[in-house]
DOLUMDO-913422 format. One line per 4 residues: number of its first residue (from 0); their letters; for each residue x, y, z of C-alpha. Coordinates in Angstrom, 1 decimal, m for minus. Layout:
% residues N
NUM = a = X/Y/Z | ...;
% end
This chain:
% residues 555
0 = xxxx = m111.1/158.2/86.2 | m111.9/155.0/85.7 | m110.5/152.2/87.8 | m109.5/149.9/85.1;
4 = xxxx = m108.1/152.9/83.0 | m105.7/153.6/86.0 | m104.6/150.2/86.3 | m103.7/150.0/82.7;
8 = xxxx = m101.7/153.7/83.1 | m99.7/152.3/86.0 | m99.1/149.3/84.6 | m97.5/150.7/81.6;
12 = xxxx = m95.9/153.0/83.9 | m93.5/150.3/85.4 | m93.3/147.7/82.8 | m89.9/149.6/81.2;
16 = xxxx = m91.1/149.5/78.0 | m91.7/145.7/78.0 | m94.4/144.9/74.6 | m96.4/143.5/76.8;
20 = xxxx = m99.8/144.8/74.8 | m98.6/143.2/71.5 | m100.1/139.5/71.1 | m97.2/137.2/71.1;
24 = xxxx = m99.2/134.8/69.1 | m98.9/137.1/66.1 | m95.0/136.5/66.0 | m95.0/133.0/66.5;
28 = xxxx = m97.6/132.2/64.2 | m95.0/133.5/61.5 | m92.7/130.5/62.8 | m94.6/127.5/62.8;
32 = xxxx = m97.5/126.2/61.1 | m100.3/125.8/63.6 | m104.1/124.6/64.0 | m104.7/126.6/67.0;
36 = xxxx = m106.3/129.6/65.1 | m108.9/131.4/66.7 | m110.9/134.5/65.8 | m114.2/135.2/67.2;
40 = xxxx = m116.4/137.5/66.3 | m117.4/138.1/69.8 | m114.2/139.2/71.6 | m116.0/140.1/75.1;
44 = xxxx = m115.6/138.3/78.0 | m119.1/136.7/77.8 | m118.5/136.1/74.1 | m115.0/134.1/74.6;
48 = xxxx = m116.7/132.2/77.4 | m119.6/130.9/74.9 | m117.0/130.1/72.3 | m115.1/128.3/74.8;
52 = xxxx = m118.3/126.4/76.0 | m118.9/125.4/72.5 | m115.7/123.8/71.7 | m116.1/121.8/75.0;
56 = xxxx = m119.1/120.6/73.7 | m117.2/119.6/70.7 | m115.3/117.1/73.1 | m112.1/119.4/73.6;
60 = xxxx = m110.0/119.0/76.3 | m111.9/116.4/78.1 | m110.4/112.9/76.6 | m107.2/113.6/77.9;
64 = xxxx = m105.7/112.4/74.4 | m104.5/115.5/72.0 | m107.0/116.5/69.3 | m107.0/119.4/67.1;
68 = xxxx = m109.8/121.0/68.8 | m107.4/120.9/71.8 | m105.3/123.4/70.4 | m108.3/125.7/69.5;
72 = xxxx = m109.4/125.5/72.9 | m106.2/126.5/74.3 | m106.2/129.4/72.0 | m109.3/130.4/73.3;
76 = xxxx = m108.5/130.5/76.7 | m105.3/132.5/76.1 | m107.6/135.1/74.4 | m109.8/135.1/77.2;
80 = xxxx = m106.9/135.4/79.6 | m105.5/138.5/77.4 | m108.5/140.1/78.0 | m109.0/139.5/81.6;
84 = xxxx = m105.1/140.6/82.3 | m106.0/144.1/83.4 | m109.5/143.8/84.8 | m109.6/140.4/86.6;
88 = xxxx = m105.7/139.2/87.1 | m106.5/136.4/89.3 | m109.2/135.2/86.9 | m106.4/135.6/83.7;
92 = xxxx = m104.2/133.4/85.8 | m106.6/130.7/85.9 | m107.5/131.0/82.1 | m103.6/131.2/81.0;
96 = xxxx = m102.9/128.0/83.1 | m105.8/126.2/81.4 | m104.6/127.2/77.9 | m101.1/125.9/79.1;
100 = xxxx = m102.4/122.6/79.9 | m104.3/122.2/76.7 | m101.3/123.6/74.6 | m99.2/121.1/76.4;
104 = xxxx = m101.7/118.2/75.5 | m101.9/119.2/71.8 | m98.2/119.6/71.3 | m98.4/123.2/70.2;
108 = xxxx = m95.2/124.6/71.0 | m95.9/128.1/69.2 | m99.0/128.5/71.3 | m97.4/127.0/74.5;
112 = xxxx = m94.6/129.6/74.2 | m97.2/132.3/73.8 | m98.8/131.1/76.7 | m95.8/131.2/79.1;
116 = xxxx = m95.0/134.8/77.8 | m98.6/135.9/78.8 | m98.7/134.1/82.0 | m95.2/135.8/83.0;
120 = xxxx = m96.3/138.9/82.1 | m99.4/138.6/84.0 | m97.3/137.5/87.4 | m95.0/140.6/86.5;
124 = xxxx = m98.3/142.9/86.5 | m98.9/141.2/90.0 | m95.3/141.8/91.4 | m94.6/138.1/91.8;
128 = xxxx = m91.1/138.2/90.2 | m90.1/135.0/91.1 | m93.0/133.1/89.4 | m92.8/135.5/86.6;
132 = xxxx = m89.1/134.9/85.5 | m90.1/130.7/85.6 | m92.7/131.5/82.8 | m90.6/134.2/80.9;
136 = xxxx = m87.8/131.4/81.0 | m89.9/128.6/79.6 | m91.0/131.2/76.7 | m87.5/132.1/76.3;
140 = xxxx = m86.4/128.2/75.7 | m89.6/127.5/73.3 | m89.2/130.8/71.1 | m85.5/129.8/70.7;
144 = xxxx = m85.8/126.3/69.8 | m88.8/127.7/67.0 | m86.3/130.0/65.7 | m88.6/132.9/66.6;
148 = xxxx = m86.4/135.9/66.3 | m88.9/138.7/67.0 | m90.7/137.0/69.7 | m87.4/136.1/71.4;
152 = xxxx = m86.3/139.4/71.2 | m89.9/140.4/73.2 | m89.3/137.7/75.9 | m85.7/138.9/76.6;
156 = xxxx = m86.6/142.3/77.2 | m89.6/141.4/79.6 | m86.9/139.0/81.5 | m84.5/142.0/81.5;
160 = xxxx = m87.4/144.3/82.9 | m87.9/141.4/85.5 | m84.5/141.2/86.7 | m84.5/145.1/86.7;
164 = xxxx = m87.3/145.1/89.0 | m85.6/142.7/91.5 | m82.3/145.1/91.2 | m80.9/142.1/89.5;
168 = xxxx = m78.6/144.3/87.4 | m76.4/141.7/85.9 | m79.1/139.4/84.5 | m81.3/142.2/83.6;
172 = xxxx = m78.3/143.6/81.5 | m77.7/140.5/79.9 | m81.0/140.0/79.2 | m81.5/143.6/77.5;
176 = xxxx = m78.3/143.5/75.8 | m79.3/140.2/73.9 | m82.9/141.6/73.5 | m80.9/144.4/71.6;
180 = xxxx = m78.5/142.3/69.3 | m82.2/140.6/68.1 | m84.3/143.8/67.8 | m81.5/145.1/65.8;
184 = xxxx = m81.1/142.4/63.5 | m85.0/142.5/63.4 | m84.7/146.0/62.0 | m87.3/147.2/64.6;
188 = xxxx = m86.3/150.7/65.6 | m89.0/151.2/67.8 | m88.6/148.1/69.9 | m84.4/148.8/69.6;
192 = xxxx = m85.2/152.1/71.2 | m87.4/150.9/74.1 | m84.5/148.3/74.7 | m82.1/150.8/74.8;
196 = xxxx = m84.1/153.3/77.0 | m84.1/150.0/79.5 | m80.3/149.5/79.5 | m80.0/153.3/79.9;
200 = xxxx = m82.6/153.0/83.2 | m80.3/149.9/84.3 | m77.1/151.9/84.3 | m78.7/154.9/86.1;
204 = xxxx = m79.7/152.8/88.8 | m76.7/151.1/89.0 | m75.0/154.6/89.0 | m73.3/154.3/85.9;
208 = xxxx = m73.9/157.6/84.3 | m71.1/157.4/81.7 | m72.3/154.5/80.6 | m76.1/155.6/80.6;
212 = xxxx = m75.9/158.6/78.8 | m74.8/157.5/75.4 | m77.2/154.7/75.5 | m80.1/156.7/76.1;
216 = xxxx = m79.1/159.3/73.6 | m79.2/156.5/71.2 | m82.5/155.4/72.7 | m84.1/158.9/71.7;
220 = xxxx = m82.2/159.3/68.3 | m83.8/155.6/67.5 | m87.0/156.5/68.5 | m87.6/159.3/66.1;
224 = xxxx = m86.5/157.7/63.3 | m89.2/154.8/64.4 | m92.3/157.6/64.3 | m94.1/156.0/67.4;
228 = xxxx = m95.2/158.5/70.0 | m95.3/156.6/73.0 | m91.7/154.9/72.2 | m90.4/158.4/71.8;
232 = xxxx = m91.9/160.0/75.1 | m90.7/156.5/77.1 | m87.2/157.4/75.5 | m87.4/161.3/76.6;
236 = xxxx = m88.6/160.6/79.9 | m85.7/158.0/80.4 | m83.1/160.6/79.1 | m84.5/163.7/81.2;
240 = xxxx = m84.6/161.4/84.4 | m80.9/160.8/83.8 | m80.5/164.3/83.1 | m82.0/165.2/86.4;
244 = xxxx = m79.4/162.9/88.3 | m76.9/164.5/86.4 | m77.9/168.1/87.6 | m78.9/169.6/84.3;
248 = xxxx = m82.1/170.8/85.1 | m82.8/172.8/82.0 | m82.2/170.1/79.7 | m84.4/167.6/81.6;
252 = xxxx = m87.4/170.0/82.1 | m87.3/170.4/78.2 | m87.1/166.8/77.5 | m90.2/166.3/79.8;
256 = xxxx = m91.9/168.7/77.7 | m91.1/167.3/74.6 | m91.9/163.6/76.5 | m95.3/164.7/77.1;
260 = xxxx = m96.2/166.3/73.6 | m95.2/162.9/71.9 | m97.3/160.7/74.6 | m99.9/163.3/73.9;
264 = xxxx = m99.8/162.5/70.0 | m100.9/158.6/71.1 | m103.6/157.1/72.1 | m105.6/157.9/75.3;
268 = xxxx = m103.7/155.2/77.1 | m100.6/156.2/75.9 | m101.4/159.8/77.1 | m102.3/158.7/80.5;
272 = xxxx = m99.4/156.3/80.8 | m96.9/159.6/79.8 | m98.5/161.4/82.6 | m97.9/159.1/85.3;
276 = xxxx = m94.0/158.3/83.8 | m93.7/162.3/83.7 | m95.3/163.0/86.6 | m92.8/161.0/88.9;
280 = xxxx = m89.7/162.4/86.6 | m90.9/166.1/87.1 | m91.5/165.4/91.0 | m87.8/164.2/91.2;
284 = xxxx = m86.8/167.3/89.5 | m88.5/169.8/91.2 | m87.2/168.1/94.2 | m83.5/168.4/93.2;
288 = xxxx = m84.4/172.0/92.1 | m85.3/172.8/95.9 | m89.0/173.3/95.1 | m90.7/170.4/97.4;
292 = xxxx = m94.1/172.0/97.6 | m94.5/171.8/93.8 | m93.1/168.3/93.9 | m95.8/167.4/96.6;
296 = xxxx = m98.7/168.8/94.4 | m97.7/166.5/91.4 | m96.9/163.4/93.9 | m100.2/163.7/95.3;
300 = xxxx = m101.8/163.4/92.2 | m99.8/160.5/91.6 | m100.2/158.8/94.9 | m104.1/159.0/94.3;
304 = xxxx = m103.7/157.0/91.0 | m101.1/154.8/92.9 | m103.9/154.1/95.6 | m106.6/153.6/93.1;
308 = xxxx = m104.7/151.2/91.1 | m103.1/149.4/94.2 | m99.6/149.0/92.6 | m97.3/148.5/95.4;
312 = xxxx = m94.3/149.6/93.5 | m95.6/152.7/92.3 | m97.0/153.8/95.8 | m93.5/153.0/97.0;
316 = xxxx = m91.9/155.2/94.3 | m94.2/158.0/94.9 | m93.8/157.9/99.1 | m90.4/157.9/98.8;
320 = xxxx = m90.4/161.0/96.7 | m93.0/162.3/99.2 | m90.4/161.3/102.1 | m87.7/163.5/100.7;
324 = xxxx = m90.2/166.4/100.1 | m91.0/166.6/103.6 | m87.8/166.3/104.9 | m86.8/169.2/102.6;
328 = xxxx = m89.9/171.0/104.2 | m88.4/169.9/107.9 | m91.8/168.0/108.5 | m89.8/165.1/110.1;
332 = xxxx = m92.9/163.3/111.4 | m94.5/163.2/108.2 | m91.5/162.3/106.3 | m90.6/159.5/108.6;
336 = xxxx = m94.3/158.1/108.2 | m94.1/158.0/104.4 | m90.7/156.6/104.2 | m91.2/153.7/106.6;
340 = xxxx = m94.5/153.1/104.7 | m92.4/153.0/101.4 | m89.9/150.5/102.9 | m92.8/148.1/103.6;
344 = xxxx = m94.2/148.3/100.4 | m90.9/148.3/98.3 | m89.5/145.3/100.6 | m93.0/143.4/99.8;
348 = xxxx = m92.7/143.3/96.1 | m88.7/143.1/96.0 | m88.0/146.6/95.1 | m84.4/146.7/96.7;
352 = xxxx = m83.6/149.7/94.9 | m86.2/151.8/96.3 | m85.9/150.1/99.8 | m82.3/151.3/99.6;
356 = xxxx = m83.2/154.5/98.7 | m86.0/154.8/101.6 | m83.5/153.4/104.0 | m80.9/155.9/103.3;
360 = xxxx = m83.5/158.8/103.7 | m84.5/157.2/107.2 | m81.2/157.0/108.3 | m80.3/160.9/107.3;
364 = xxxx = m83.8/161.7/108.9 | m82.8/160.1/112.2 | m79.3/161.4/112.4 | m80.6/165.0/111.8;
368 = xxxx = m83.1/164.7/114.5 | m80.5/163.5/116.7 | m81.7/159.8/116.8 | m78.4/157.9/116.6;
372 = xxxx = m79.4/154.6/117.5 | m82.6/154.5/115.1 | m80.0/156.0/112.2 | m77.7/153.3/113.1;
376 = xxxx = m80.3/150.6/112.5 | m81.6/152.1/109.3 | m77.5/152.2/107.9 | m77.0/148.5/108.8;
380 = xxxx = m80.1/147.6/107.1 | m79.1/149.7/104.0 | m75.6/148.3/104.1 | m76.5/144.5/104.1;
384 = xxxx = m79.1/145.2/101.1 | m76.8/147.4/99.4 | m73.9/144.6/99.5 | m76.6/142.4/97.5;
388 = xxxx = m76.8/144.8/94.7 | m73.8/146.7/94.7 | m70.2/145.0/95.4 | m66.6/146.3/95.0;
392 = xxxx = m66.4/144.0/91.8 | m69.0/146.0/90.3 | m67.0/147.6/87.6 | m65.5/144.0/86.8;
396 = xxxx = m68.4/142.6/85.9 | m69.8/145.2/83.9 | m67.0/145.1/81.9 | m67.7/141.4/81.5;
400 = xxxx = m71.4/141.9/80.5 | m70.4/144.8/77.9 | m67.7/142.3/76.5 | m70.4/139.7/76.2;
404 = xxxx = m72.3/142.4/74.6 | m69.7/143.1/72.0 | m69.3/139.5/71.2 | m72.9/139.3/70.6;
408 = xxxx = m72.8/142.5/68.5 | m70.0/140.9/66.5 | m71.9/137.6/66.1 | m74.9/139.6/64.8;
412 = xxxx = m72.5/141.7/62.4 | m71.2/138.8/61.3 | m74.6/136.9/60.6 | m75.4/140.5/58.5;
416 = xxxx = m72.1/140.0/57.0 | m72.6/136.4/55.9 | m76.3/137.3/54.8 | m74.9/140.5/52.6;
420 = xxxx = m72.1/138.0/51.4 | m75.0/135.8/50.1 | m76.7/138.5/48.8 | m73.8/139.8/47.1;
424 = xxxx = m72.9/136.6/45.3 | m76.8/136.3/44.2 | m76.3/139.6/42.4 | m73.0/139.0/40.8;
428 = xxxx = m74.7/135.6/39.8 | m77.5/137.3/38.5 | m75.2/140.1/36.9 | m73.3/137.4/35.1;
432 = xxxx = m76.5/135.9/34.1 | m77.6/139.0/32.9 | m74.0/139.8/30.9 | m74.1/135.9/29.2;
436 = xxxx = m78.0/136.8/28.2 | m77.1/140.0/26.9 | m74.1/138.8/24.7 | m76.4/136.2/23.3;
440 = xxxx = m79.3/138.7/22.5 | m76.2/141.0/21.1 | m75.3/138.3/18.6 | m78.7/137.4/18.0;
444 = xxxx = m79.4/141.1/17.1 | m75.9/141.5/15.0 | m77.0/138.2/13.0 | m80.6/139.9/12.3;
448 = xxxx = m79.1/143.2/11.2 | m76.9/140.9/9.0 | m79.7/139.3/7.7 | m81.5/142.4/7.6;
452 = xxxx = m78.9/144.2/5.3 | m78.4/140.9/3.0 | m82.3/141.0/2.6 | m82.0/145.0/2.0;
456 = xxxx = m79.1/144.7/m0.4 | m81.3/142.0/m2.3 | m84.5/143.8/m2.1 | m82.2/146.7/m4.0;
460 = xxxx = m80.9/144.6/m6.5 | m84.3/143.4/m7.2 | m85.6/146.9/m7.1 | m83.4/147.8/m9.8;
464 = xxxx = m83.9/144.6/m12.1 | m87.7/145.6/m11.7 | m87.0/149.3/m12.4 | m85.1/148.2/m15.6;
468 = xxxx = m87.8/145.8/m16.5 | m90.3/148.3/m16.2 | m88.5/150.9/m18.2 | m88.3/148.0/m21.0;
472 = xxxx = m92.0/147.3/m20.7 | m92.7/150.9/m20.9 | m90.7/150.7/m24.4 | m92.3/148.0/m25.7;
476 = xxxx = m95.6/149.4/m24.5 | m95.0/152.3/m26.1 | m93.9/150.6/m29.2 | m97.2/148.6/m29.1;
480 = xxxx = m99.2/151.8/m28.8 | m97.5/153.0/m32.0 | m98.1/150.1/m33.8 | m101.8/150.1/m32.6;
484 = xxxx = m102.0/153.6/m33.7 | m101.0/153.0/m37.2 | m103.4/150.2/m37.4 | m106.9/150.9/m38.4;
488 = xxxx = m109.2/147.9/m38.3 | m112.0/146.8/m41.5 | m115.1/145.5/m40.6 | m118.1/144.2/m41.9;
492 = xxxx = m119.0/143.0/m45.3 | m117.3/144.7/m48.3 | m119.2/144.5/m51.8 | m116.8/144.1/m54.6;
496 = xxxx = m117.6/143.6/m58.2 | m116.9/140.1/m59.4 | m115.3/141.2/m62.7 | m113.6/144.3/m62.2;
500 = xxxx = m113.0/143.9/m58.5 | m114.1/147.5/m57.7 | m115.5/148.4/m54.3 | m118.6/149.5/m53.4;
504 = xxxx = m118.8/152.3/m50.9 | m121.3/153.3/m48.1 | m122.7/156.1/m50.8 | m122.9/153.4/m53.4;
508 = xxxx = m120.2/154.3/m55.5 | m117.4/151.9/m57.3 | m113.8/152.6/m56.7 | m111.1/150.7/m56.7;
512 = xxxx = m109.6/148.1/m54.1 | m106.4/150.3/m53.5 | m108.4/153.8/m52.9 | m111.0/152.3/m50.8;
516 = xxxx = m108.8/150.4/m48.4 | m106.3/153.6/m48.3 | m109.1/155.7/m47.2 | m109.8/153.8/m44.3;
520 = xxxx = m106.4/152.3/m43.2 | m103.2/153.9/m43.2 | m101.9/151.9/m46.0 | m100.4/152.9/m49.3;
524 = xxxx = m100.1/150.5/m52.0 | m97.2/149.6/m54.6 | m97.6/148.1/m58.0 | m95.7/145.1/m59.3;
528 = xxxx = m96.5/142.0/m61.5 | m96.5/138.8/m60.2 | m95.1/135.4/m62.0 | m98.4/134.4/m63.4;
532 = xxxx = m99.0/137.7/m65.2 | m95.9/138.4/m66.4 | m95.7/136.2/m68.9 | m99.3/136.9/m70.1;
536 = xxxx = m98.5/140.2/m70.5 | m95.2/140.7/m71.9 | m94.9/137.3/m73.6 | m91.5/136.5/m74.6;
540 = xxxx = m89.9/139.4/m73.3 | m91.0/138.4/m69.7 | m87.6/137.8/m67.8 | m88.8/136.1/m64.7;
544 = xxxx = m85.3/136.7/m63.2 | m85.6/140.3/m63.5 | m85.7/141.9/m60.3 | m86.5/145.1/m61.2;
548 = xxxx = m89.7/146.1/m60.2 | m91.8/148.9/m60.8 | m93.5/150.3/m57.9 | m96.0/153.5/m58.0;
552 = xxx = m97.9/154.6/m55.3 | m101.3/154.0/m55.8 | m103.6/157.2/m56.6;
% end
């Protein structure tokens, strides 16, 4: 297995789900405008160094005065530090410090918070938890000032993980609780599940199993809704470890199998990290079930990974479990050797809980071997260290922490309610506006309908008048057609006798005017005597006042 891959596996196994792999810049960029955008094409170490050299050639970082290029150069150093984080932690620290100086000079608070967070994580990886706390606290203050809720929740989770490593459970729980409130407010199910799992592990190490179980169960339920394999695998692993301490071994075994399946659905690095976590949990399960040889086989593999990755905490954890297994096999010398080494390594990296457990095992081992003085020496060290971790006021302090967490949850809920009220007010206002607009539209529709009815009525009236007019026109037309049918036109020259007034027809025959016209038009003649001809024909017998006329149809 490649050395770099082993290093990443063990780091991921002990980070308690801290979202260290996600670039914090992506979150901070949403909060404040910045000039430090840096997107090189070549993201290798050599490519990033060439980009940095090019930026320095432009005069960045050398004048002692803030320039726009300083922020870009700071972002380049931060990017290089992130690439070097797993392969060369010491060089990564150097790059982060250069990025911090330039970001401070440029006055880019968002970038400075990213750099402080990255520097805190690199110290965390190197087991330098005191330095990690300093930089993580700086990142917390900056992200609080920026109003970066997502980034702040991330930093708070990492702060809790750091305090957890130091066995400072009260500040660890406070940080985890604050992170949980942010994560829930942001609606990030995967991040919420990781924080819940961390809280459950803190309660478990503190011996508060009644508090740990509901939190761990919620972490698993939330992880199932998130749909992130690594998150679900981590939550299942934490719950399995808790059930092992509660001696519910079948449940623990089933959860470990489910955790492996979940991790294997993720990326190769997730699968490797899951194997490391589940190997340690399975070894604990074998030990509790009285199967030390199977536990040793698993622990030897885990120890090989720990040696290659050079992680003192991981090595100390494996040695502690090996000591318990050798004790169960009555191999006192081997147990003493690995337990003593576990105490040394855990003390070196301030792992007080691991140190406590190793001292307890050594005391029991020496007491069983009849070496009372050595057993008493280990017990005194155990008691002195235990008083720094677990005191008589533990229950009261836990109650205070949970009370603060309840207050924080109420504040978050109040914020949600206020947001909901604002949203409801907007909805009501929108509904009112929609109602007013609807009434206006309805009135317009009614008015339009009235106008259409009137126009329709007028149209019908016009149609009735037009129908009557058409009927009259038809009647007139019919009359005209009848009149026209009764008229026969006479055209052309009519030859008429100048003496007798007879008319010559087309065949050359002479006929009276009456006969000629009657044959060629629908006309009938009647005969009478005009006022001029009467006296000539009747002389004195003519009575001009005589209205009697003799009308004889023309032959």
